[in-house]
All heavy atoms as TSV, in Angstrom:
chain	resi	resn	atom	element	x	y	z
A	1	MET	N	N	15.741	14.355	-86.526
A	1	MET	CA	C	15.362	13.895	-85.207
A	1	MET	C	C	15.284	15.083	-84.251
A	1	MET	O	O	15.939	16.091	-84.454
A	1	MET	CB	C	16.404	12.930	-84.647
A	1	MET	CG	C	16.592	11.663	-85.415
A	1	MET	SD	S	17.710	10.553	-84.547
A	1	MET	CE	C	16.506	9.655	-83.605
A	2	CYS	N	N	14.532	14.908	-83.213
A	2	CYS	CA	C	14.557	15.847	-82.091
A	2	CYS	C	C	15.569	15.281	-81.097
A	2	CYS	O	O	15.639	14.081	-80.894
A	2	CYS	CB	C	13.190	15.942	-81.432
A	2	CYS	SG	S	11.959	16.695	-82.491
A	3	VAL	N	N	16.367	16.149	-80.506
A	3	VAL	CA	C	17.411	15.692	-79.590
A	3	VAL	C	C	17.323	16.481	-78.296
A	3	VAL	O	O	17.199	17.705	-78.304
A	3	VAL	CB	C	18.811	15.861	-80.219
A	3	VAL	CG1	C	19.896	15.480	-79.233
A	3	VAL	CG2	C	18.931	15.035	-81.493
A	4	GLU	N	N	17.376	15.758	-77.197
A	4	GLU	CA	C	17.452	16.368	-75.876
A	4	GLU	C	C	18.719	15.846	-75.214
A	4	GLU	O	O	19.137	14.719	-75.463
A	4	GLU	CB	C	16.244	15.981	-75.023
A	4	GLU	CG	C	14.946	16.544	-75.546
A	4	GLU	CD	C	13.763	16.120	-74.697
A	4	GLU	OE1	O	13.665	14.941	-74.337
A	4	GLU	OE2	O	12.941	16.986	-74.410
A	5	VAL	N	N	19.335	16.662	-74.372
A	5	VAL	CA	C	20.544	16.258	-73.657
A	5	VAL	C	C	20.221	16.248	-72.169
A	5	VAL	O	O	19.691	17.224	-71.635
A	5	VAL	CB	C	21.719	17.219	-73.948
A	5	VAL	CG1	C	22.951	16.818	-73.151
A	5	VAL	CG2	C	22.017	17.250	-75.437
A	6	SER	N	N	20.534	15.143	-71.527
A	6	SER	CA	C	20.268	15.010	-70.097
A	6	SER	C	C	21.176	15.951	-69.318
A	6	SER	O	O	22.399	15.931	-69.464
A	6	SER	CB	C	20.516	13.570	-69.648
A	6	SER	OG	O	20.372	13.470	-68.248
A	7	ILE	N	N	20.566	16.796	-68.468
A	7	ILE	CA	C	21.353	17.713	-67.635
A	7	ILE	C	C	21.208	17.374	-66.155
A	7	ILE	O	O	21.682	18.105	-65.298
A	7	ILE	CB	C	20.969	19.185	-67.896
A	7	ILE	CG1	C	19.488	19.424	-67.622
A	7	ILE	CG2	C	21.340	19.586	-69.304
A	7	ILE	CD1	C	19.084	20.882	-67.661
A	8	GLN	N	N	20.552	16.246	-65.868
A	8	GLN	CA	C	20.433	15.814	-64.484
A	8	GLN	C	C	21.695	15.065	-64.097
A	8	GLN	O	O	22.188	14.221	-64.841
A	8	GLN	CB	C	19.214	14.918	-64.300
A	8	GLN	CG	C	17.913	15.653	-64.505
A	8	GLN	CD	C	16.715	14.762	-64.278
A	8	GLN	OE1	O	16.838	13.546	-64.239
A	8	GLN	NE2	N	15.552	15.369	-64.152
A	9	ARG	N	N	22.248	15.392	-62.950
A	9	ARG	CA	C	23.459	14.720	-62.476
A	9	ARG	C	C	23.160	13.235	-62.303
A	9	ARG	O	O	22.111	12.843	-61.847
A	9	ARG	CB	C	23.919	15.302	-61.142
A	9	ARG	CG	C	24.301	16.755	-61.232
A	9	ARG	CD	C	25.627	16.901	-61.905
A	9	ARG	NE	N	25.958	18.318	-62.027
A	9	ARG	CZ	C	26.921	18.770	-62.764
A	9	ARG	NH1	N	27.642	17.952	-63.475
A	9	ARG	NH2	N	27.165	20.053	-62.826
A	10	GLY	N	N	24.104	12.424	-62.696
A	10	GLY	CA	C	23.949	10.979	-62.571
A	10	GLY	C	C	24.651	10.267	-63.700
A	10	GLY	O	O	25.434	10.861	-64.456
A	11	MET	N	N	24.371	8.991	-63.845
A	11	MET	CA	C	25.054	8.144	-64.826
A	11	MET	C	C	24.837	8.603	-66.266
A	11	MET	O	O	25.700	8.397	-67.100
A	11	MET	CB	C	24.576	6.696	-64.684
A	11	MET	CG	C	24.896	6.070	-63.356
A	11	MET	SD	S	26.496	5.251	-63.261
A	11	MET	CE	C	26.458	4.106	-64.576
A	12	ASP	N	N	23.675	9.198	-66.569
A	12	ASP	CA	C	23.413	9.590	-67.963
A	12	ASP	C	C	23.630	11.084	-68.212
A	12	ASP	O	O	23.203	11.606	-69.231
A	12	ASP	CB	C	22.015	9.162	-68.394
A	12	ASP	CG	C	20.912	9.932	-67.691
A	12	ASP	OD1	O	21.174	10.512	-66.620
A	12	ASP	OD2	O	19.785	9.964	-68.213
A	13	TYR	N	N	24.328	11.773	-67.317
A	13	TYR	CA	C	24.590	13.203	-67.484
A	13	TYR	C	C	25.292	13.457	-68.813
A	13	TYR	O	O	26.300	12.836	-69.131
A	13	TYR	CB	C	25.452	13.726	-66.335
A	13	TYR	CG	C	25.742	15.203	-66.416
A	13	TYR	CD1	C	24.753	16.137	-66.112
A	13	TYR	CD2	C	26.990	15.671	-66.783
A	13	TYR	CE1	C	25.009	17.491	-66.184
A	13	TYR	CE2	C	27.255	17.031	-66.863
A	13	TYR	CZ	C	26.261	17.938	-66.555
A	13	TYR	OH	O	26.509	19.293	-66.632
A	14	GLY	N	N	24.748	14.326	-69.626
A	14	GLY	CA	C	25.330	14.657	-70.915
A	14	GLY	C	C	24.914	13.739	-72.052
A	14	GLY	O	O	25.309	13.938	-73.190
A	15	THR	N	N	24.117	12.733	-71.748
A	15	THR	CA	C	23.675	11.788	-72.772
A	15	THR	C	C	22.665	12.445	-73.696
A	15	THR	O	O	21.764	13.142	-73.250
A	15	THR	CB	C	23.027	10.551	-72.112
A	15	THR	OG1	O	23.973	9.950	-71.244
A	15	THR	CG2	C	22.560	9.549	-73.150
A	16	SER	N	N	22.824	12.217	-74.998
A	16	SER	CA	C	21.870	12.720	-75.986
A	16	SER	C	C	20.780	11.679	-76.204
A	16	SER	O	O	21.069	10.493	-76.345
A	16	SER	CB	C	22.570	12.981	-77.322
A	16	SER	OG	O	23.559	13.962	-77.168
A	17	HIS	N	N	19.546	12.151	-76.229
A	17	HIS	CA	C	18.404	11.278	-76.491
A	17	HIS	C	C	17.730	11.791	-77.758
A	17	HIS	O	O	17.264	12.927	-77.793
A	17	HIS	CB	C	17.407	11.317	-75.322
A	17	HIS	CG	C	18.024	10.932	-74.011
A	17	HIS	ND1	N	18.133	9.628	-73.612
A	17	HIS	CD2	C	18.583	11.681	-73.035
A	17	HIS	CE1	C	18.729	9.580	-72.433
A	17	HIS	NE2	N	19.010	10.813	-72.062
A	18	GLY	N	N	17.701	10.979	-78.803
A	18	GLY	CA	C	17.118	11.400	-80.068
A	18	GLY	C	C	15.853	10.621	-80.383
A	18	GLY	O	O	15.749	9.440	-80.062
A	19	TYR	N	N	14.890	11.288	-80.979
A	19	TYR	CA	C	13.638	10.646	-81.355
A	19	TYR	C	C	12.950	11.466	-82.423
A	19	TYR	O	O	13.287	12.623	-82.645
A	19	TYR	CB	C	12.721	10.467	-80.147
A	19	TYR	CG	C	12.514	11.723	-79.345
A	19	TYR	CD1	C	11.538	12.650	-79.701
A	19	TYR	CD2	C	13.300	12.005	-78.238
A	19	TYR	CE1	C	11.359	13.815	-78.982
A	19	TYR	CE2	C	13.123	13.172	-77.510
A	19	TYR	CZ	C	12.152	14.062	-77.893
A	19	TYR	OH	O	11.984	15.214	-77.176
A	20	VAL	N	N	12.003	10.855	-83.077
A	20	VAL	CA	C	11.199	11.578	-84.057
A	20	VAL	C	C	9.915	12.024	-83.368
A	20	VAL	O	O	9.461	11.400	-82.411
A	20	VAL	CB	C	10.866	10.704	-85.292
A	20	VAL	CG1	C	12.127	10.391	-86.064
A	20	VAL	CG2	C	10.157	9.436	-84.895
A	21	LYS	N	N	9.347	13.129	-83.839
A	21	LYS	CA	C	8.101	13.612	-83.235
A	21	LYS	C	C	6.967	12.649	-83.536
A	21	LYS	O	O	6.967	11.964	-84.553
A	21	LYS	CB	C	7.736	14.989	-83.783
A	21	LYS	CG	C	8.541	16.106	-83.184
A	21	LYS	CD	C	7.990	17.441	-83.613
A	21	LYS	CE	C	8.762	18.555	-82.956
A	21	LYS	NZ	N	8.198	19.866	-83.273
A	22	GLY	N	N	5.994	12.629	-82.659
A	22	GLY	CA	C	4.845	11.757	-82.826
A	22	GLY	C	C	4.854	10.707	-81.737
A	22	GLY	O	O	5.561	10.819	-80.755
A	23	GLY	N	N	4.063	9.686	-81.921
A	23	GLY	CA	C	4.006	8.635	-80.919
A	23	GLY	C	C	5.010	7.543	-81.226
A	23	GLY	O	O	5.434	7.377	-82.358
A	24	TYR	N	N	5.428	6.833	-80.223
A	24	TYR	CA	C	6.260	5.664	-80.441
A	24	TYR	C	C	5.797	4.577	-79.495
A	24	TYR	O	O	5.083	4.826	-78.539
A	24	TYR	CB	C	7.749	5.972	-80.263
A	24	TYR	CG	C	8.181	6.310	-78.857
A	24	TYR	CD1	C	8.705	5.338	-78.018
A	24	TYR	CD2	C	8.086	7.605	-78.371
A	24	TYR	CE1	C	9.106	5.648	-76.735
A	24	TYR	CE2	C	8.494	7.921	-77.095
A	24	TYR	CZ	C	9.004	6.940	-76.279
A	24	TYR	OH	O	9.414	7.252	-75.014
A	25	VAL	N	N	6.171	3.370	-79.788
A	25	VAL	CA	C	5.677	2.230	-79.018
A	25	VAL	C	C	6.805	1.640	-78.189
A	25	VAL	O	O	7.910	1.456	-78.671
A	25	VAL	CB	C	5.101	1.157	-79.960
A	25	VAL	CG1	C	4.662	-0.057	-79.180
A	25	VAL	CG2	C	3.938	1.725	-80.753
A	26	SER	N	N	6.507	1.386	-76.927
A	26	SER	CA	C	7.440	0.722	-76.040
A	26	SER	C	C	6.688	-0.448	-75.416
A	26	SER	O	O	5.760	-0.242	-74.649
A	26	SER	CB	C	7.924	1.689	-74.966
A	26	SER	OG	O	8.738	1.010	-74.033
A	27	GLY	N	N	7.069	-1.646	-75.774
A	27	GLY	CA	C	6.312	-2.805	-75.301
A	27	GLY	C	C	4.941	-2.786	-75.948
A	27	GLY	O	O	4.834	-2.722	-77.162
A	28	GLU	N	N	3.913	-2.761	-75.148
A	28	GLU	CA	C	2.547	-2.741	-75.683
A	28	GLU	C	C	1.894	-1.382	-75.525
A	28	GLU	O	O	0.746	-1.199	-75.906
A	28	GLU	CB	C	1.709	-3.828	-75.005
A	28	GLU	CG	C	2.214	-5.221	-75.312
A	28	GLU	CD	C	1.263	-6.286	-74.830
A	28	GLU	OE1	O	0.092	-5.979	-74.587
A	28	GLU	OE2	O	1.718	-7.435	-74.697
A	29	ASP	N	N	2.582	-0.433	-74.948
A	29	ASP	CA	C	2.017	0.890	-74.699
A	29	ASP	C	C	2.536	1.903	-75.707
A	29	ASP	O	O	3.720	1.928	-76.023
A	29	ASP	CB	C	2.364	1.382	-73.291
A	29	ASP	CG	C	1.827	0.452	-72.229
A	29	ASP	OD1	O	0.712	-0.057	-72.416
A	29	ASP	OD2	O	2.530	0.241	-71.232
A	30	ALA	N	N	1.663	2.750	-76.211
A	30	ALA	CA	C	2.076	3.859	-77.069
A	30	ALA	C	C	2.410	5.043	-76.172
A	30	ALA	O	O	1.603	5.439	-75.338
A	30	ALA	CB	C	0.966	4.231	-78.034
A	31	LEU	N	N	3.592	5.574	-76.312
A	31	LEU	CA	C	4.026	6.704	-75.501
A	31	LEU	C	C	4.123	7.932	-76.385
A	31	LEU	O	O	5.026	8.035	-77.215
A	31	LEU	CB	C	5.383	6.394	-74.862
A	31	LEU	CG	C	5.436	5.129	-74.012
A	31	LEU	CD1	C	6.867	4.834	-73.595
A	31	LEU	CD2	C	4.542	5.264	-72.801
A	32	PRO	N	N	3.200	8.886	-76.257
A	32	PRO	CA	C	3.230	10.058	-77.136
A	32	PRO	C	C	4.378	10.994	-76.801
A	32	PRO	O	O	4.745	11.148	-75.641
A	32	PRO	CB	C	1.891	10.731	-76.867
A	32	PRO	CG	C	1.548	10.326	-75.476
A	32	PRO	CD	C	2.115	8.945	-75.299
A	33	ILE	N	N	4.942	11.585	-77.832
A	33	ILE	CA	C	5.985	12.588	-77.650
A	33	ILE	C	C	5.385	13.924	-78.037
A	33	ILE	O	O	4.996	14.137	-79.175
A	33	ILE	CB	C	7.214	12.293	-78.525
A	33	ILE	CG1	C	7.846	10.979	-78.088
A	33	ILE	CG2	C	8.211	13.433	-78.459
A	33	ILE	CD1	C	8.948	10.517	-78.990
A	34	ASP	N	N	5.260	14.808	-77.073
A	34	ASP	CA	C	4.720	16.136	-77.317
A	34	ASP	C	C	5.822	17.121	-76.986
A	34	ASP	O	O	6.087	17.407	-75.830
A	34	ASP	CB	C	3.495	16.374	-76.448
A	34	ASP	CG	C	2.844	17.719	-76.706
A	34	ASP	OD1	O	3.095	18.285	-77.789
A	34	ASP	OD2	O	2.109	18.193	-75.841
A	35	SER	N	N	6.491	17.615	-78.006
A	35	SER	CA	C	7.657	18.452	-77.774
A	35	SER	C	C	7.650	19.631	-78.724
A	35	SER	O	O	7.204	19.531	-79.852
A	35	SER	CB	C	8.921	17.632	-77.980
A	35	SER	OG	O	10.044	18.448	-77.885
A	36	ASN	N	N	8.163	20.762	-78.261
A	36	ASN	CA	C	8.307	21.941	-79.110
A	36	ASN	C	C	9.687	22.002	-79.758
A	36	ASN	O	O	10.025	22.988	-80.384
A	36	ASN	CB	C	8.077	23.218	-78.286
A	36	ASN	CG	C	6.637	23.327	-77.843
A	36	ASN	OD1	O	5.729	22.890	-78.536
A	36	ASN	ND2	N	6.425	23.900	-76.673
A	37	LEU	N	N	10.489	20.964	-79.581
A	37	LEU	CA	C	11.817	20.947	-80.171
A	37	LEU	C	C	11.730	20.885	-81.686
A	37	LEU	O	O	10.876	20.223	-82.247
A	37	LEU	CB	C	12.611	19.734	-79.684
A	37	LEU	CG	C	12.934	19.680	-78.205
A	37	LEU	CD1	C	13.594	18.352	-77.874
A	37	LEU	CD2	C	13.850	20.828	-77.826
A	38	GLU	N	N	12.642	21.581	-82.343
A	38	GLU	CA	C	12.728	21.520	-83.801
A	38	GLU	C	C	13.678	20.383	-84.173
A	38	GLU	O	O	14.732	20.230	-83.557
A	38	GLU	CB	C	13.250	22.842	-84.357
A	38	GLU	CG	C	12.252	23.974	-84.248
A	38	GLU	CD	C	10.977	23.711	-85.033
A	38	GLU	OE1	O	11.063	23.205	-86.165
A	38	GLU	OE2	O	9.893	23.998	-84.508
A	39	PRO	N	N	13.322	19.599	-85.173
A	39	PRO	CA	C	14.219	18.519	-85.599
A	39	PRO	C	C	15.545	19.067	-86.135
A	39	PRO	O	O	15.605	20.168	-86.679
A	39	PRO	CB	C	13.445	17.839	-86.726
A	39	PRO	CG	C	12.033	18.242	-86.541
A	39	PRO	CD	C	12.069	19.602	-85.904
A	40	ILE	N	N	16.607	18.298	-85.935
A	40	ILE	CA	C	17.929	18.628	-86.449
A	40	ILE	C	C	18.453	17.428	-87.229
A	40	ILE	O	O	17.912	16.331	-87.142
A	40	ILE	CB	C	18.910	18.989	-85.315
A	40	ILE	CG1	C	19.096	17.797	-84.361
A	40	ILE	CG2	C	18.450	20.223	-84.560
A	40	ILE	CD1	C	20.192	17.995	-83.358
A	41	ARG	N	N	19.514	17.631	-88.009
A	41	ARG	CA	C	20.158	16.515	-88.699
A	41	ARG	C	C	21.063	15.790	-87.716
A	41	ARG	O	O	21.807	16.420	-86.969
A	41	ARG	CB	C	20.988	17.011	-89.867
A	41	ARG	CG	C	20.153	17.537	-90.988
A	41	ARG	CD	C	21.043	17.923	-92.141
A	41	ARG	NE	N	20.206	18.500	-93.186
A	41	ARG	CZ	C	20.629	18.753	-94.397
A	41	ARG	NH1	N	21.887	18.501	-94.712
A	41	ARG	NH2	N	19.824	19.255	-95.284
A	42	VAL	N	N	21.010	14.473	-87.741
A	42	VAL	CA	C	21.801	13.656	-86.833
A	42	VAL	C	C	22.708	12.750	-87.655
A	42	VAL	O	O	22.244	12.064	-88.560
A	42	VAL	CB	C	20.884	12.802	-85.924
A	42	VAL	CG1	C	21.701	11.873	-85.055
A	42	VAL	CG2	C	19.999	13.701	-85.069
A	43	ALA	N	N	23.997	12.771	-87.357
A	43	ALA	CA	C	24.954	11.895	-88.039
A	43	ALA	C	C	25.016	10.568	-87.295
A	43	ALA	O	O	25.209	10.534	-86.086
A	43	ALA	CB	C	26.332	12.542	-88.078
A	44	TYR	N	N	24.840	9.496	-88.030
A	44	TYR	CA	C	24.899	8.165	-87.434
A	44	TYR	C	C	26.271	7.526	-87.574
A	44	TYR	O	O	26.594	6.582	-86.894
A	44	TYR	CB	C	23.866	7.248	-88.097
A	44	TYR	CG	C	22.455	7.578	-87.730
A	44	TYR	CD1	C	21.674	8.377	-88.547
A	44	TYR	CD2	C	21.901	7.086	-86.566
A	44	TYR	CE1	C	20.369	8.685	-88.208
A	44	TYR	CE2	C	20.597	7.380	-86.210
A	44	TYR	CZ	C	19.836	8.178	-87.045
A	44	TYR	OH	O	18.559	8.474	-86.705
A	45	ASP	N	N	27.058	8.041	-88.491
A	45	ASP	CA	C	28.357	7.458	-88.755
A	45	ASP	C	C	29.279	8.548	-89.285
A	45	ASP	O	O	28.805	9.584	-89.734
A	45	ASP	CB	C	28.236	6.339	-89.786
A	45	ASP	CG	C	29.438	5.413	-89.808
A	45	ASP	OD1	O	30.300	5.514	-88.912
A	45	ASP	OD2	O	29.525	4.575	-90.723
A	46	MET	N	N	30.573	8.321	-89.232
A	46	MET	CA	C	31.513	9.293	-89.776
A	46	MET	C	C	32.755	8.577	-90.268
A	46	MET	O	O	33.038	7.451	-89.870
A	46	MET	CB	C	31.875	10.351	-88.749
A	46	MET	CG	C	32.690	9.863	-87.598
A	46	MET	SD	S	33.158	11.233	-86.565
A	46	MET	CE	C	34.438	10.480	-85.608
A	47	ASP	N	N	33.513	9.266	-91.095
A	47	ASP	CA	C	34.790	8.758	-91.581
A	47	ASP	C	C	35.845	9.236	-90.589
A	47	ASP	O	O	36.365	10.345	-90.710
A	47	ASP	CB	C	35.046	9.290	-92.992
A	47	ASP	CG	C	36.321	8.752	-93.602
A	47	ASP	OD1	O	37.180	8.232	-92.857
A	47	ASP	OD2	O	36.457	8.858	-94.839
A	48	PHE	N	N	36.149	8.403	-89.601
A	48	PHE	CA	C	37.038	8.799	-88.515
A	48	PHE	C	C	38.433	9.144	-89.024
A	48	PHE	O	O	39.043	10.111	-88.580
A	48	PHE	CB	C	37.109	7.699	-87.454
A	48	PHE	CG	C	37.934	8.084	-86.259
A	48	PHE	CD1	C	37.436	8.964	-85.308
A	48	PHE	CD2	C	39.216	7.598	-86.093
A	48	PHE	CE1	C	38.190	9.337	-84.210
A	48	PHE	CE2	C	39.991	7.961	-84.996
A	48	PHE	CZ	C	39.471	8.824	-84.062
A	49	ASP	N	N	38.952	8.359	-89.961
A	49	ASP	CA	C	40.293	8.623	-90.491
A	49	ASP	C	C	40.353	9.994	-91.170
A	49	ASP	O	O	41.332	10.726	-91.007
A	49	ASP	CB	C	40.717	7.528	-91.466
A	49	ASP	CG	C	40.925	6.187	-90.779
A	49	ASP	OD1	O	41.214	6.182	-89.565
A	49	ASP	OD2	O	40.786	5.147	-91.446
A	50	ALA	N	N	39.324	10.347	-91.934
A	50	ALA	CA	C	39.285	11.656	-92.592
A	50	ALA	C	C	39.196	12.775	-91.553
A	50	ALA	O	O	39.808	13.832	-91.722
A	50	ALA	CB	C	38.112	11.738	-93.558
A	51	LEU	N	N	38.447	12.560	-90.475
A	51	LEU	CA	C	38.341	13.556	-89.413
A	51	LEU	C	C	39.694	13.788	-88.747
A	51	LEU	O	O	40.102	14.930	-88.533
A	51	LEU	CB	C	37.318	13.120	-88.366
A	51	LEU	CG	C	37.183	14.034	-87.153
A	51	LEU	CD1	C	36.680	15.412	-87.568
A	51	LEU	CD2	C	36.282	13.415	-86.105
A	52	VAL	N	N	40.409	12.719	-88.440
A	52	VAL	CA	C	41.727	12.847	-87.819
A	52	VAL	C	C	42.678	13.577	-88.765
A	52	VAL	O	O	43.428	14.463	-88.345
A	52	VAL	CB	C	42.287	11.460	-87.418
A	52	VAL	CG1	C	43.753	11.563	-87.017
A	52	VAL	CG2	C	41.463	10.868	-86.299
A	53	GLU	N	N	42.640	13.223	-90.042
A	53	GLU	CA	C	43.502	13.887	-91.024
A	53	GLU	C	C	43.192	15.381	-91.107
A	53	GLU	O	O	44.103	16.210	-91.122
A	53	GLU	CB	C	43.297	13.240	-92.393
A	53	GLU	CG	C	44.236	13.755	-93.451
A	53	GLU	CD	C	44.045	13.028	-94.773
A	53	GLU	OE1	O	43.909	11.794	-94.758
A	53	GLU	OE2	O	44.024	13.727	-95.803
A	54	LEU	N	N	41.925	15.742	-91.119
A	54	LEU	CA	C	41.517	17.146	-91.153
A	54	LEU	C	C	41.983	17.876	-89.894
A	54	LEU	O	O	42.500	18.989	-89.959
A	54	LEU	CB	C	40.000	17.243	-91.300
A	54	LEU	CG	C	39.396	18.638	-91.322
A	54	LEU	CD1	C	39.853	19.403	-92.564
A	54	LEU	CD2	C	37.878	18.541	-91.292
A	55	TYR	N	N	41.829	17.240	-88.739
A	55	TYR	CA	C	42.217	17.823	-87.462
A	55	TYR	C	C	43.735	18.056	-87.407
A	55	TYR	O	O	44.200	19.150	-87.052
A	55	TYR	CB	C	41.766	16.891	-86.333
A	55	TYR	CG	C	42.055	17.394	-84.951
A	55	TYR	CD1	C	41.335	18.459	-84.414
A	55	TYR	CD2	C	43.031	16.801	-84.158
A	55	TYR	CE1	C	41.592	18.915	-83.131
A	55	TYR	CE2	C	43.299	17.265	-82.882
A	55	TYR	CZ	C	42.573	18.322	-82.376
A	55	TYR	OH	O	42.836	18.765	-81.123
A	56	VAL	N	N	44.501	17.039	-87.761
A	56	VAL	CA	C	45.964	17.157	-87.744
A	56	VAL	C	C	46.421	18.218	-88.740
A	56	VAL	O	O	47.291	19.034	-88.452
A	56	VAL	CB	C	46.624	15.799	-88.031
A	56	VAL	CG1	C	48.125	15.949	-88.264
A	56	VAL	CG2	C	46.360	14.820	-86.886
A	57	SER	N	N	45.794	18.246	-89.909
A	57	SER	CA	C	46.131	19.245	-90.921
A	57	SER	C	C	45.875	20.653	-90.405
A	57	SER	O	O	46.695	21.559	-90.590
A	57	SER	CB	C	45.318	18.990	-92.187
A	57	SER	OG	O	45.522	20.012	-93.119
A	58	ALA	N	N	44.771	20.844	-89.718
A	58	ALA	CA	C	44.429	22.174	-89.193
A	58	ALA	C	C	45.408	22.593	-88.094
A	58	ALA	O	O	45.785	23.766	-87.987
A	58	ALA	CB	C	43.003	22.174	-88.651
A	59	LEU	N	N	45.855	21.635	-87.275
A	59	LEU	CA	C	46.756	21.965	-86.185
A	59	LEU	C	C	48.190	22.214	-86.655
A	59	LEU	O	O	48.943	22.932	-85.990
A	59	LEU	CB	C	46.772	20.836	-85.150
A	59	LEU	CG	C	45.506	20.680	-84.322
A	59	LEU	CD1	C	45.633	19.487	-83.375
A	59	LEU	CD2	C	45.223	21.947	-83.522
A	60	THR	N	N	48.569	21.606	-87.774
A	60	THR	CA	C	49.954	21.736	-88.229
A	60	THR	C	C	50.110	22.759	-89.360
A	60	THR	O	O	51.217	22.973	-89.827
A	60	THR	CB	C	50.488	20.363	-88.701
A	60	THR	OG1	O	49.640	19.862	-89.749
A	60	THR	CG2	C	50.533	19.383	-87.557
A	61	ARG	N	N	49.031	23.384	-89.765
A	61	ARG	CA	C	49.078	24.389	-90.825
A	61	ARG	C	C	49.804	25.621	-90.316
A	61	ARG	O	O	49.633	26.063	-89.200
A	61	ARG	CB	C	47.648	24.757	-91.242
A	61	ARG	CG	C	47.567	25.513	-92.532
A	61	ARG	CD	C	46.126	25.754	-92.934
A	61	ARG	NE	N	45.400	24.491	-93.036
A	61	ARG	CZ	C	44.131	24.349	-92.697
A	61	ARG	NH1	N	43.447	25.346	-92.204
A	61	ARG	NH2	N	43.535	23.182	-92.824
A	62	ARG	N	N	50.640	26.224	-91.164
A	62	ARG	CA	C	51.365	27.444	-90.765
A	62	ARG	C	C	50.852	28.617	-91.526
A	62	ARG	O	O	50.459	28.704	-92.553
A	62	ARG	CB	C	52.855	27.287	-91.025
A	62	ARG	CG	C	53.444	26.293	-90.082
A	62	ARG	CD	C	54.926	26.196	-90.358
A	62	ARG	NE	N	55.455	25.208	-89.440
A	62	ARG	CZ	C	56.557	25.383	-88.764
A	62	ARG	NH1	N	57.257	26.459	-88.914
A	62	ARG	NH2	N	56.996	24.460	-87.964
């Protein structure tokens, strides 16, 4: 996906907006996306328990 982050102050400040390049449809209108952004890998889900375990392990390692 291509990802942009809102930097305008307001309710959506810091919000990530992801989309694929090309056109997309909203209602009955096709809205073209013309962007020079390079696609990146986007994680849709994660193993939260494993992340916490990894984090705690890293913090308590001597």
